C-alpha positions as CSV (number, residue, x, y, z in Angstrom):
1,M,0.0,0.0,0.0
2,T,1.3,3.4,-0.9
3,K,1.9,5.6,2.2
4,H,2.3,9.1,0.6
5,A,0.6,10.5,-2.4
6,V,2.0,13.8,-3.7
7,V,-0.6,15.8,-5.8
8,V,0.4,18.5,-8.3
9,T,-1.6,20.2,-11.1
10,C,0.1,21.4,-14.3
11,L,0.0,22.8,-17.9
12,S,3.7,22.2,-18.5
13,P,5.6,19.1,-17.1
14,P,6.3,19.6,-13.4
15,K,10.0,18.9,-13.6
16,L,10.5,19.9,-10.0
17,L,9.3,16.5,-9.1
18,L,12.6,15.1,-10.2
19,G,14.2,16.8,-7.2
20,Y,11.5,15.3,-5.0
21,A,12.1,11.8,-6.4
22,R,15.8,12.0,-5.5
23,N,14.9,13.3,-2.1
24,F,12.6,10.3,-1.5
25,R,15.5,7.9,-2.5
26,L,18.0,9.8,-0.4
27,Y,15.8,9.5,2.7
28,N,14.6,6.0,2.0
29,H,10.9,6.5,1.3
30,P,10.0,3.8,-1.2
31,K,6.3,3.9,-0.6
32,A,5.5,7.2,-2.2
33,M,3.8,8.2,-5.5
34,F,3.1,11.3,-7.7
35,I,-0.2,12.2,-9.1
36,I,0.0,14.8,-11.8
37,V,-3.3,16.3,-12.7
38,G,-3.6,17.6,-16.3
39,D,-5.7,20.4,-17.8
40,K,-7.0,21.2,-21.3
41,K,-3.8,22.7,-22.6
42,T,-1.4,20.3,-20.7
43,D,1.5,19.0,-22.8
44,N,0.4,15.3,-22.5
45,T,3.4,13.9,-24.4
46,A,5.9,15.7,-22.2
47,C,4.1,14.8,-19.0
48,N,3.9,11.1,-20.0
49,A,7.7,11.2,-20.6
50,L,8.3,12.8,-17.2
51,G,6.2,10.1,-15.7
52,E,8.4,7.4,-17.2
53,T,11.5,9.1,-15.8
54,L,10.0,9.4,-12.3
55,N,9.0,5.8,-12.5
56,D,12.6,4.9,-13.4
57,L,13.8,6.9,-10.4
58,G,11.6,4.6,-8.1
59,V,8.6,6.7,-7.6
60,E,5.2,5.4,-8.9
61,T,3.8,8.1,-11.0
62,H,0.3,8.7,-12.4
63,F,-0.4,11.3,-15.1
64,L,-4.1,12.1,-15.4
65,S,-4.8,13.6,-18.8
66,T,-8.2,15.1,-19.3
67,D,-9.1,11.9,-21.4
68,T,-8.0,9.8,-18.5
69,Q,-10.1,11.8,-16.1
70,R,-13.2,11.2,-18.1
71,K,-12.6,7.5,-17.9
72,L,-11.8,7.5,-14.2
73,F,-14.2,9.9,-12.4
74,P,-17.9,10.2,-12.1
75,K,-19.4,12.8,-14.3
76,K,-21.0,14.6,-11.3
77,L,-17.5,15.1,-9.8
78,L,-16.0,16.3,-13.1
79,N,-18.8,18.8,-13.6
80,M,-18.0,20.6,-10.5
81,I,-14.2,20.9,-11.3
82,P,-13.4,23.9,-13.5
83,Y,-10.6,23.9,-16.1
84,Y,-7.5,26.2,-15.9
85,S,-7.8,26.2,-12.1
86,D,-5.9,24.9,-9.1
87,N,-9.3,23.4,-8.2
88,R,-8.3,20.5,-10.4
89,R,-6.1,19.2,-7.6
90,N,-9.3,17.9,-6.1
91,L,-9.2,15.1,-8.8
92,G,-5.7,14.2,-7.5
93,F,-7.0,14.0,-4.0
94,F,-9.9,11.8,-5.1
95,Y,-7.6,9.5,-7.1
96,A,-5.1,9.2,-4.1
97,K,-8.2,8.0,-2.0
98,M,-9.0,5.5,-4.7
99,L,-5.5,4.2,-4.6
100,K,-5.7,3.9,-0.8
101,A,-2.9,6.3,0.1
102,K,-2.5,6.9,3.8
103,T,-1.5,10.5,3.5
104,I,-2.1,13.0,0.6
105,I,0.1,15.9,0.0
106,S,-0.9,19.0,-2.0
107,L,2.0,20.6,-3.7
108,D,2.2,23.8,-5.9
109,D,4.4,23.6,-9.0
110,D,6.6,26.4,-7.9
111,N,7.5,24.8,-4.5
112,F,10.9,23.2,-4.9
113,I,12.7,20.7,-2.7
114,T,15.3,22.3,-0.4
115,D,18.8,20.8,0.4
116,N,19.1,18.7,3.6
117,V,15.3,18.4,4.2
118,D,13.5,15.1,4.6
119,F,10.4,16.2,2.8
120,L,8.2,13.1,3.5
121,G,9.7,12.7,7.0
122,G,8.8,16.4,7.8
123,H,5.3,15.6,6.7
124,S,4.9,12.7,9.1
125,L,1.6,12.5,10.8
126,K,2.8,10.0,13.4
127,T,2.2,10.5,17.1
128,R,4.9,12.6,18.7
129,T,5.7,15.0,21.6
130,M,6.2,18.7,20.5
131,P,5.6,22.3,21.4
132,C,1.9,23.2,21.3
133,A,0.0,26.5,20.9
134,V,-2.9,26.4,23.3
135,N,-5.4,28.9,24.3
136,P,-6.4,28.3,27.9
137,K,-8.3,31.7,28.3
138,N,-10.2,31.2,25.1
139,D,-9.8,34.9,24.1
140,V,-6.9,35.2,21.6
141,K,-7.5,32.3,19.2
142,W,-5.2,33.1,16.4
143,Y,-1.6,32.2,15.6
144,N,0.6,34.1,13.1
145,I,2.5,31.3,11.2
146,C,4.8,34.0,9.6
147,Q,6.4,34.7,12.9
148,M,8.0,31.2,12.6
149,L,10.1,32.6,9.6
150,R,13.4,34.5,9.4
151,L,12.2,37.3,7.1
152,S,14.2,40.0,5.3
153,V,11.7,42.5,6.8
154,D,12.3,43.0,10.5
155,T,9.1,41.6,12.2
156,N,10.5,42.0,15.8
157,T,10.8,45.7,16.3
158,G,7.1,46.2,16.7
159,W,6.6,48.5,13.8
160,I,5.6,45.9,11.2
161,D,4.2,42.3,11.3
162,I,3.8,40.0,8.3
163,Y,0.8,37.7,7.9
164,A,0.1,34.7,5.6
165,R,-2.3,35.1,2.8
166,G,-5.8,34.6,4.1
167,H,-5.2,35.6,7.7
168,P,-8.2,37.7,8.5
169,F,-7.6,41.4,9.2
170,N,-9.7,41.4,12.4
171,H,-7.6,38.8,14.0
172,R,-4.1,40.3,13.7
173,V,-3.5,40.3,17.5
174,C,-2.1,36.8,17.9
175,L,-0.8,34.4,20.5
176,E,2.7,34.9,21.7
177,L,4.3,31.6,22.4
178,T,7.0,32.6,24.8
179,H,6.7,29.4,26.8
180,P,4.5,27.0,24.6
181,E,3.2,23.8,26.3
182,T,4.5,20.4,25.3
183,K,2.0,17.7,24.4
184,K,1.8,14.3,22.8
185,I,-0.3,14.6,19.8
186,K,-1.2,12.9,16.5
187,P,-1.8,15.6,13.8
188,V,-4.4,15.2,11.1
189,L,-2.8,17.9,8.9
190,N,0.7,19.2,8.6
191,L,1.3,22.6,7.0
192,G,4.9,23.0,5.6
193,L,6.4,26.6,5.3
194,W,8.7,28.2,2.7
195,T,12.0,29.8,2.0
196,S,12.4,32.5,-0.7
197,S,8.9,34.0,-1.3
198,P,6.5,33.6,1.7
199,D,2.9,32.9,0.9
200,V,1.5,36.4,1.7
201,D,-1.2,38.3,0.0
202,A,-1.0,40.5,-3.0
203,F,-1.2,43.7,-1.0
204,T,1.9,42.7,1.1
205,N,3.8,41.8,-2.0
206,I,3.0,45.2,-3.5
207,V,4.0,47.2,-0.4
208,L,7.0,45.0,0.4
209,P,8.3,43.7,-3.0
210,K,11.6,42.4,-1.6
211,I,10.2,40.3,1.2
212,F,12.3,37.1,1.5
213,S,12.2,34.1,3.8
214,Y,15.4,32.5,5.0
215,G,13.5,29.6,6.6
216,L,12.3,28.6,10.0
217,N,13.5,30.5,13.1
218,Q,12.0,27.7,15.5
219,T,10.9,24.1,15.5
220,S,7.6,23.0,14.2
221,I,4.6,23.5,16.5
222,A,1.2,22.0,17.0
223,L,-1.9,24.1,17.1
224,S,-4.6,22.9,19.7
225,P,-8.1,22.5,18.3
226,N,-9.2,26.0,19.4
227,V,-6.2,27.8,17.9
228,W,-6.6,29.1,14.3
229,C,-4.3,30.0,11.4
230,P,-4.8,30.1,7.6
231,V,-4.0,26.8,5.9
232,N,-3.0,26.9,2.2
233,S,-2.5,24.1,-0.2
234,Q,1.1,24.8,-1.4
235,N,2.9,22.3,0.8
236,T,0.3,20.6,2.9
237,C,-0.2,17.0,4.0
238,V,-3.6,15.6,5.2
239,D,-4.5,12.3,6.7
240,A,-6.4,10.4,4.1
241,K,-9.1,9.5,6.7
242,A,-10.0,13.2,6.7
243,I,-9.8,14.0,3.0
244,S,-13.5,14.2,2.7
245,A,-13.3,17.5,4.5
246,Y,-10.5,18.8,2.3
247,Y,-12.3,20.0,-0.8
248,F,-10.6,22.9,-2.7
249,V,-13.4,25.4,-2.9
250,K,-14.7,26.7,-6.2
251,Q,-15.2,30.4,-5.9
252,K,-16.0,31.8,-9.4
253,F,-19.6,31.9,-9.6
254,M,-21.9,34.2,-11.7
255,G,-19.4,36.9,-12.4
256,L,-18.4,37.2,-8.8
257,R,-14.9,38.7,-8.8
258,I,-13.2,36.5,-6.2
259,D,-10.3,34.1,-6.5
260,R,-7.1,32.9,-4.7
261,Y,-9.0,32.1,-1.6
262,G,-10.2,28.7,-2.6
263,D,-7.5,26.9,-0.8
264,I,-7.8,29.3,2.2
265,W,-11.4,28.6,2.7
266,Q,-10.7,24.9,2.1
267,G,-8.3,25.1,5.0
268,Y,-10.6,26.9,7.3
269,F,-13.4,24.5,6.6
270,F,-11.0,21.6,7.4
271,K,-9.8,23.3,10.5
272,K,-13.4,23.6,11.8
273,C,-14.0,19.9,11.2
274,A,-10.7,19.1,12.9
275,E,-11.7,21.3,15.9
276,T,-14.9,19.4,16.1
277,M,-13.1,16.1,16.0
278,K,-10.6,17.5,18.6
279,D,-7.7,16.8,16.3
280,Y,-4.5,18.9,16.0
281,I,-2.7,20.4,13.1
282,T,1.1,21.0,12.9
283,V,3.0,23.8,11.2
284,G,6.6,24.3,10.2
285,E,8.6,21.5,8.5
286,P,9.2,20.5,5.9
287,V,10.3,23.9,4.4
288,V,10.3,24.1,0.6
289,D,11.8,26.7,-1.7
290,H,8.9,28.8,-3.0
291,R,10.2,30.2,-6.3
292,R,7.1,32.1,-7.0
293,N,5.8,31.9,-10.6
294,Q,5.5,35.3,-12.3
295,H,2.6,37.2,-10.9
296,N,0.7,40.5,-11.7
297,Y,0.1,41.6,-8.2
298,L,-2.4,44.2,-9.0
299,K,-4.5,41.5,-10.7
300,D,-4.0,39.3,-7.8
301,L,-5.1,42.0,-5.4
302,E,-8.2,42.6,-7.6
303,Q,-9.1,38.9,-7.3
304,E,-8.2,38.7,-3.6
305,L,-10.0,41.8,-2.4
306,M,-13.5,40.3,-2.1
307,G,-11.9,37.2,-0.2
308,M,-10.3,39.7,2.1
309,K,-13.6,41.3,2.9
310,L,-15.6,38.0,3.3
311,T,-13.0,36.0,5.3
312,P,-13.4,38.0,8.6
313,Y,-17.0,37.3,8.6
314,L,-16.5,33.7,7.6
315,T,-13.9,32.9,10.3
316,D,-15.9,34.5,13.0
317,W,-19.0,32.6,12.0
318,L,-16.9,29.3,11.9
319,E,-15.5,30.0,15.4
320,A,-19.1,30.3,16.8
321,T,-20.7,27.5,14.7
322,I,-21.2,24.1,16.4
323,L,-21.2,21.1,14.0
324,D,-23.0,17.7,14.2
325,G,-21.2,14.5,13.6
326,K,-18.7,12.1,14.8
327,T,-16.8,11.6,11.5
328,Y,-15.1,14.0,9.1
329,E,-17.8,13.2,6.5
330,D,-20.6,13.9,8.8
331,C,-19.0,17.2,10.1
332,Y,-18.4,18.4,6.6
333,V,-22.0,17.8,5.5
334,S,-23.2,19.6,8.7
335,L,-20.8,22.5,7.8
336,A,-22.2,22.6,4.3
337,D,-25.8,22.8,5.7
338,K,-25.0,25.4,8.2
339,L,-23.1,27.5,5.5
340,Q,-26.1,27.6,3.3
341,E,-28.3,28.8,6.1
342,W,-25.9,31.5,7.3
343,K,-27.1,35.0,6.8
344,L,-24.2,37.2,5.8
345,P,-24.2,41.0,6.4
346,F,-24.9,42.9,3.1
347,I,-21.7,43.4,1.1
348,G,-22.1,45.6,-1.9
349,K,-24.1,44.2,-4.7
350,M,-22.2,40.8,-4.9
351,P,-24.3,37.6,-5.1
352,V,-22.6,36.2,-2.0
353,D,-25.7,34.2,-0.9
354,K,-25.9,32.4,-4.2
355,M,-22.2,31.7,-4.1
356,K,-22.5,30.4,-0.6
357,G,-25.3,28.0,-1.6
358,Q,-23.4,26.7,-4.5
359,I,-20.2,26.1,-2.4
360,A,-22.3,24.2,0.1
361,A,-23.8,22.0,-2.6
362,N,-20.4,21.2,-3.9
363,M,-19.2,20.3,-0.5
364,R,-22.1,17.8,-0.1
365,L,-21.4,16.4,-3.6
366,W,-17.6,16.0,-2.7
367,V,-18.6,13.9,0.3
368,E,-21.1,11.9,-1.7
369,C,-18.4,11.0,-4.3
370,M,-16.0,10.1,-1.6
371,E,-18.4,7.7,0.0
372,E,-18.8,5.9,-3.3
373,I,-15.2,5.1,-3.6
């Protein structure tokens, strides 16, 4: 049985996987595989050739062209996955579940392996004792994951703080872990961080164009169920038992100008289910080299702005919401039902309620498809 499945989407061949294959061999991880999810304009010939090379390097590799996807997956699943979108990694998650992977790792195609890092070892979800961010007073519930990084911008003088993409603006007073507790935990998700370009929002990249990460300034930590942080999909490992609550959210509906928050809302929805299940997530290792693809930050800002406005409302609602269920599947369906019923404050003329209803419907359909595997 394959232990780790690494999922990446692509248009051109993701040659960065060659470095990961060598890393798996170096650190003796034979039970790993790559799942490469193609799109309409993907170079199928080149991706198949890359797959053969990766297989020769000892890593089982599956390239899913659009033709292969139509043969493998139910039509109702394919109909909810847009083309030309990171949302297509949902098909990779689904296929990993079909192949009975134990852990599923979401990887962006600009996150390269770093020297002297055991990538799969860093993404271990085994039981272990480690520092833990806890919130005994139940007042400050948020943790700033960027404070774990050594950044080129001085974040320790009090005049500026850096926050990860998706961290709500109304929760930027965060836990100070001067003396974190030590606990024995088994995480259900691990969020790896980055060197080079940290995953911050477009506004931060515009204001601080030379921001640079030199890596971690501390060891990995666990977040207790009632402590929150944004969870992206760049370098993230999920226990396959919980993948039914890890759907990459489709956000482009009916002309609504919102994007680049699909993985952020995916992470917050997952975190709520993990909180309900009293499970921990961990943050820190393994660090990857985020060589950010070329971006138009003004365009990114335009796409992120509505997500920035909506996310504080969403996270406050999530904190206050009580889910029903004793499994991740039941918790996720309960969350979908409550999301559809939630009455948002009026925000401009955007059709937010309709978008919310469609997201909830997709969440239910995701669980339905998972249960049919």
